[in-house]
C-alpha positions in Angstrom: 9.5 16.1 -34.9 7.0 14.6 -37.4 7.2 17.7 -39.5 11.0 17.5 -39.7 11.1 13.8 -40.7 8.2 14.3 -43.2 10.4 16.6 -45.3 13.2 14.0 -45.7 14.0 12.2 -48.9 13.4 9.5 -50.2 9.8 9.1 -49.2 10.3 5.6 -47.8 12.9 7.0 -45.3 10.5 9.7 -44.2 7.7 7.2 -43.7 9.9 4.9 -41.7 11.3 7.7 -39.5 7.8 9.1 -39.0 6.6 5.7 -37.7 9.6 5.4 -35.4 9.1 8.9 -34.0 5.4 8.2 -33.3 6.4 4.9 -31.5 9.0 6.6 -29.4 6.6 9.5 -28.6 4.0 7.0 -27.4 6.6 5.4 -25.1 7.7 8.8 -23.8 4.1 9.7 -23.1 3.5 6.4 -21.3 6.5 7.0 -19.1 5.4 10.5 -18.4 1.9 9.3 -17.4 3.5 6.7 -15.1 5.8 9.3 -13.5 2.9 11.7 -12.9 0.8 9.0 -11.4 3.7 8.2 -9.0 3.8 11.9 -8.1 0.0 12.0 -7.6 0.0 8.9 -5.3 2.9 10.1 -3.2 1.6 13.7 -2.9 -1.9 12.6 -2.1 -0.7 10.0 0.4 1.3 12.8 2.2 -1.8 15.0 2.2 -3.9 12.3 3.8 -1.4 11.4 6.5 -1.2 15.1 7.4 -5.0 15.4 7.4 -5.1 18.0 4.6 -7.6 15.9 2.6 -9.9 13.2 3.9 -8.0 10.1 5.0 -10.4 7.8 3.1 -8.9 9.1 -0.2 -5.5 7.8 0.9 -6.7 4.3 1.8 -4.0 1.7 0.8 -4.7 -1.4 -1.1 -4.7 -4.5 1.1 -2.1 -6.4 -0.9 -0.3 -3.8 -3.2 -0.1 -1.0 -0.5 -0.9 1.6 -3.1 -3.4 4.6 -2.6 -5.7 3.1 -5.2 -8.6 5.6 -4.5 -6.3 8.5 -5.2 -4.9 6.9 -8.3 -8.4 6.1 -9.6 -9.7 9.6 -8.9 -6.8 11.2 -10.6 -7.2 9.0 -13.6 -10.9 9.8 -13.9 -10.2 13.5 -13.6 -7.4 13.3 -16.2 -9.7 11.4 -18.6 -12.4 14.0 -18.1 -10.0 16.9 -18.9 -8.7 15.1 -22.0 -12.3 14.9 -23.3 -12.2 18.7 -23.6 -9.6 18.4 -26.3 -8.4 21.9 -25.5 -4.6 21.5 -25.6 -3.9 25.2 -24.8 -6.0 25.0 -21.7 -4.3 21.8 -20.5 -0.9 23.3 -21.1 -1.8 26.5 -19.3 -3.2 24.5 -16.3 0.0 22.4 -16.2 2.2 25.5 -16.2 0.0 27.1 -13.5 0.3 24.2 -11.2 4.0 23.4 -11.8 5.2 27.0 -11.4 3.2 27.4 -8.2 4.6 24.1 -6.9 8.2 25.2 -7.8 7.7 28.5 -6.0 6.4 26.8 -2.8 9.2 24.2 -2.9 11.9 27.0 -3.0 10.2 28.9 -0.3 10.0 25.8 1.8 13.8 25.4 1.6 14.2 28.9 2.9 11.6 28.7 5.6 13.0 25.4 6.9 16.5 27.0 7.3 14.9 29.3 9.9 12.5 26.9 11.6 14.8 23.9 11.7 18.3 25.2 11.4 19.9 22.2 13.1 18.0 19.4 11.3 20.3 16.8 9.7 20.4 17.4 5.9 21.9 15.0 3.4 22.6 17.9 1.0 22.9 21.6 1.5 22.4 24.1 -1.3 25.6 26.0 -1.9 26.1 29.8 -2.3 24.4 30.8 0.9 24.3 34.2 2.6 23.8 34.7 6.4 20.6 36.4 7.4 20.1 36.9 11.2 22.6 34.2 11.8 21.0 31.7 9.4 22.5 30.7 6.1 19.9 31.3 3.3 20.7 29.6 -0.1 20.8 32.1 -2.9 19.8 29.5 -5.6 16.6 28.9 -3.6 15.8 32.6 -3.4 16.5 33.0 -7.2 14.4 29.9 -8.0 11.5 31.3 -5.9 11.6 34.6 -7.6 11.9 33.2 -11.2 9.2 30.5 -10.7 6.9 33.1 -9.1 7.4 35.4 -12.1 6.7 32.6 -14.4 3.5 31.8 -12.5 2.4 35.5 -12.7 3.0 35.4 -16.5 0.7 32.3 -16.8 -2.0 34.3 -15.0 -1.5 37.2 -17.3 -1.2 35.3 -20.6 -3.5 32.3 -20.3 -7.1 33.3 -19.6 -8.4 29.7 -19.3 -5.6 28.6 -17.0 -6.0 31.8 -14.9 -9.7 31.1 -14.1 -9.5 27.3 -14.0 -6.4 27.4 -11.8 -7.7 30.0 -9.4 -11.0 28.2 -9.1 -9.2 24.9 -8.4 -7.1 26.6 -5.7 -10.2 28.2 -4.1 -12.1 24.8 -4.1 -9.1 23.1 -2.5 -8.8 25.8 0.3 -12.5 25.6 1.0 -12.4 21.8 1.3 -9.3 22.0 3.5 -10.9 24.5 5.9 -14.2 22.5 6.0 -12.4 19.2 6.6 -10.2 20.6 9.4 -13.2 22.3 11.0 -15.2 19.1 10.8 -12.4 17.1 12.4 -12.1 19.8 15.1 -8.4 20.4 14.2 -6.5 23.7 13.9 -6.0 25.1 10.4 -2.3 25.8 11.1 -1.2 23.0 13.4 0.3 19.9 11.8 -1.7 16.7 12.5 -0.4 13.3 11.4 -2.3 10.1 10.8 -0.5 6.8 11.4 0.3 5.0 8.2 -1.2 1.8 9.6 -4.6 3.5 9.8 -4.7 3.9 6.0 -4.1 0.2 5.3 -7.0 -2.1 4.3 -6.8 -5.3 6.2 -8.0 -8.2 4.0 -9.6 -11.2 5.6 -6.9 -13.7 6.4 -7.5 -17.4 5.9 -5.4 -20.2 7.2 -7.0 -23.2 5.6 -3.6 -24.7 4.7 -0.4 -23.9 6.5 3.1 -25.1 5.8 5.2 -25.6 8.9 9.0 -26.4 8.5 10.3 -28.4 11.4 13.9 -29.1 12.3 13.9 -31.6 15.1 14.3 -29.0 17.8 12.3 -28.4 21.0 11.1 -25.1 19.4 9.2 -27.1 16.9 6.4 -27.6 19.4 5.8 -23.9 19.7 5.7 -23.4 15.9 3.3 -26.3 15.3 1.2 -25.1 18.2 1.0 -21.6 16.7 0.0 -23.1 13.3 -2.6 -25.3 15.1 -4.2 -22.3 16.8 -4.4 -20.4 13.5 -5.8 -23.4 11.7 -8.3 -24.2 14.4 -9.6 -20.6 14.4 -10.1 -20.8 10.6 -12.0 -24.1 10.6 -15.6 -23.9 9.5 -18.4 -26.5 9.6 -19.1 -28.3 6.4 -15.5 -28.0 5.1 -12.8 -30.6 4.8 -11.0 -29.0 7.8 -7.9 -26.9 8.1 -4.6 -28.7 7.1 -1.1 -28.3 8.5 1.6 -29.6 6.3 4.7 -30.3 8.4 7.8 -30.2 6.2 11.3 -31.5 7.1 14.1 -30.4 4.7 17.1 -32.7 4.4 19.8 -30.4 3.2 22.0 -32.1 0.6 25.5 -30.7 0.1 26.5 -29.6 -3.4 29.2 -32.3 -3.4 26.5 -35.0 -3.6 23.8 -35.7 -6.1 20.3 -34.5 -4.9 19.2 -38.1 -4.9 22.2 -39.5 -3.0 21.6 -41.9 -0.1 20.7 -40.3 3.2 22.1 -41.8 6.4 19.7 -43.8 8.5 20.4 -41.4 11.4 19.2 -38.4 9.4 16.0 -40.2 8.3 15.3 -41.2 11.9 15.7 -37.6 13.1 13.3 -36.4 10.3 10.7 -39.1 11.1 10.8 -38.3 14.8 10.4 -34.5 14.1 7.5 -35.1 11.8 5.8 -37.6 14.1 6.1 -35.1 17.0 4.7 -32.3 14.7 1.7 -34.5 13.8 1.1 -35.3 17.5 1.1 -31.7 18.6 -0.9 -30.3 15.6 -3.7 -32.8 15.9 -4.3 -31.9 19.5 -6.2 -28.9 18.1 -9.8 -29.7 17.2 -10.6 -30.3 13.6 -6.9 -29.8 12.5 -5.3 -32.5 10.2 -1.5 -32.7 9.9 0.2 -34.1 6.8 3.9 -34.8 7.0 6.5 -34.8 4.2 10.2 -35.2 4.0 12.0 -33.5 1.0 15.6 -33.0 -0.1 17.0 -29.6 -1.1 20.2 -27.7 -1.5 19.0 -24.7 0.6 16.4 -24.9 3.3 15.0 -21.5 2.5 14.7 -22.1 -1.2 13.2 -25.5 -0.6 10.6 -24.1 1.8 9.6 -21.4 -0.7 9.4 -23.9 -3.5 7.2 -26.3 -1.6 4.9 -23.5 -0.5 4.4 -22.4 -4.1 4.0 -26.0 -5.3 1.4 -26.9 -2.6 -0.5 -23.6 -2.8 -0.5 -23.0 0.9 -2.1 -19.9 2.4 0.6 -19.3 5.1 4.0 -20.4 6.3 4.6 -20.5 10.1 8.4 -20.4 10.7 10.7 -20.2 13.6 13.2 -17.4 12.9 16.7 -18.6 13.4 19.1 -16.3 15.1 21.4 -14.1 12.9 25.1 -15.1 12.8 27.3 -13.6 15.5 30.2 -13.2 13.1 30.9 -9.5 12.5 32.4 -7.9 9.5 29.5 -7.5 7.1 27.4 -9.8 5.0 30.3 -10.5 2.6 32.1 -12.3 5.4 29.0 -14.0 6.5 28.4 -11.6 9.4 25.8 -9.0 10.2 24.9 -6.4 7.7 21.8 -4.2 7.5 19.3 -3.6 10.3 17.2 -6.7 9.4 20.3 -8.9 9.9 20.3 -8.1 13.6 17.0 -9.9 14.1 16.7 -12.8 11.6 19.1 -15.1 9.8 19.6 -15.6 6.1 17.2 -18.5 5.8 14.3 -16.6 7.4 15.1 -13.5 5.4 15.0 -15.5 2.2 11.6 -17.0 3.0 10.1 -13.7 4.0 11.3 -12.0 0.8 10.4 -14.8 -1.6 7.4 -16.6 -0.2 4.3 -16.6 -2.4 2.0 -16.3 0.7 1.8 -14.8 4.2 4.7 -15.7 6.5 4.1 -15.8 10.3 7.4 -15.6 12.3 8.1 -16.2 16.0 11.1 -14.7 17.6 14.3 -16.8 17.7 15.0 -18.6 20.9 17.4 -16.8 23.2 20.2 -18.4 25.0 18.8 -17.4 28.3 15.5 -19.1 27.4 17.3 -22.3 26.4 17.9 -21.8 22.7 17.3 -24.4 20.1 18.4 -27.8 21.2 18.7 -26.7 24.9 15.8 -27.7 27.2 12.2 -26.9 26.6 11.5 -23.9 24.4 7.8 -23.7 25.4 6.3 -21.0 27.5 9.0 -18.4 27.1 6.6 -15.6 26.1 7.4 -15.4 22.4 4.5 -14.2 20.3 4.0 -14.9 16.7 3.9 -12.0 14.2 3.0 -11.8 10.6 6.2 -10.9 8.7 5.1 -10.5 5.2 3.2 -11.6 2.2 
């Protein structure tokens, strides 16, 4: 492209277009690098979960959930290859790997038609012929033949890629056999590793916890959960863990945010906060601060206060989802998550700047919110997100 624009007249136009082409080329290369890194991380993660390479390579980052060891290793290898400055070798190796990958992908489509003929498929390749009662897609057969022919041509025409690619394959096979033998696993049997085993668990601290309360019997459970977490985190010589009990007074859009609040609402809020302080400070070394705030939406207000106060966790009682059916557009149930939590809880989990610890919503048979004592019904807290 630079050669084309360099021949244009007048010279100022050629120079401008050459700069533009170089800039666009840099953006395209950056996007290509990003795409390839996504491919490396996904392929490598799949290899680790199937025990084809050591699982330590697929270890996920504690907060970003990315296979950072794989990405760093691939980046270092790419940097080392770029130092060679042999463009023909790099292109040949790319063609070697891509044509082999395309060949295996097409063959996989064909093999799966025989091994798993009844598996649900979102899309079926058209133009199939029946072989022993199984439809075999002709495009996959043609693709396998053509990509294999292209791979053979790379072996024949690119000497550097031929030796480098075959050595790379040989090293990979040797490492695979050695790893499987060391683990005592079969070379042909599929072995899966749970995704949770690859996640790094960062040390969790609960020095400051935000606990929204709503003046319901379930508040005692929530504050108690926060109190246990805070008490476990307390260390000698520190100021002590802090629970910040928050009561949100929801102001309707028809009123100013600073409109007068009825005495009954204020009294309910004060009772809820006083009860939260009483329950929370039953735990040794735990201090409870109380605050009453106004907001248009409880969920947005909770997230805003958590961000402003810099808390390390939010302990929240998940409210039940609406029983209205007809989809989310009608205020009813929508996706799978809507069957378990309501809109406020979902908003807090998605938007919170810190870890969110949820407890299951009270069931009617347990005496739901506002009905009897919600304590001792067997609900266990669970970390919902970060």
